[in-house]
N, C-alpha and C positions, 0 to 999 in steps of 0.2 A: 441667919439661914435657919428656916424651920419648915417642918412638914405642914402642908395645908390639908384641905379636904382629900380624903383617900390617900393617894401617894403623890399628890402634887407637891411641888417644892416652892417655897417663897424665899426669894433673895432680894433684899432691899426693896420691898414692896412690889416686886415683879413675881407673878405666879408662873411657874414653869410646869405645864401639865405632864403627868406621867407619860412616859414613852415619847416625849417630844424630841424632835431632831434639832439639835442646836448647831448652827454654823458660825464659825469665827472668821471675821474679815481680817485675814492675815496680812493682806496687801495694805490695809489701812493702818494696822498696828506697826508694820515695818516702816511706814512713812509718816508717823505721827511726830511732829516737832516737839510735843510735850514730853515724849519719851526719848527721842533721838535728836540731838543737835545736828543740823545739816542732813536730814534724813535721806535726801536724794544723792548724797555724795558717797563714794566708795571710801570708807575710812575704817579699815579693819582695826586700827589702833584704838578705836573707841572702846574695845573690849579689854584693853590692857588696864591693869590695876583697878579692876572693878570686882566687887564681891557679888558675882552673879551665879545663881544656881542654874547651870545648864542642863539639869536633869528633869526639867519640866515644871519647876515651881515658880519661876519668875516669868510672868506672862509676856513680857516684852520679847522673850525668846521663843514664843509659841511658833514662830515661822519655822523653827527647826523640829517641830513635832513635840510630843510629850509621851511620857510613860513608856510602854513596851515598843511603841512605834517611833521613838525619837530618832532623828537622823544619826546613823551610826558613826559618821565621820566627825561629828561635832566635838566629842571629847579628845579625839586625836588632834584636831586643829588647835586646841588649847595648849598642846605640848609642842607646837611648832613655832618657828620664828624665821625671819628672813636671814639669808646667808649674810656674812659680814660684808659691809659696804653697800648693801641694798636697802633702799628706803621705800616706803609705800608709793612715793611719787615715781620711782623707777619701774614700777610694775606696768607692763604693757597689757591693756585690757582689750586690744583690738582682736577681732575674730577673723578666722581664716576658714574658708570653705574647704572641706575635705571629706574623705570617706573613712569610716572606721572599719577596721578589720577585726575578725575574731581569731583567737588562737586556735590552731589546728587541734591541739590537745589542751583543753581548758585547765587552768591552774586552780587547784582546790586548796583552800586553807582549812586547817584543823586547829581546834583549840589546844593550847599548851597548858601544862600543869603549872600552877603558881610556884 
């Protein structure tokens, strides 16, 4: 990676002009069989026992965002597991039409001291 003319950036022989808008095809990354075995299958266990940096440095997880705007529930998900006796095959992924209600008095969360 090196700077080119002016403030352009060159990465692996690709020149990225200064102020260019770069879009990432997250759909394709999430379904790439070179990255994910059985990419169209719901397999949450694929994340078990992997050394994956979910803070935005492993690009296969870009679908969760990165940096300041990373999906806030992702670190929480790493600390959860199925209740005893439940396997991934037991999870019902069917949808049900319904209406969402808002709380009359919204719940507010405040940070705690460590």
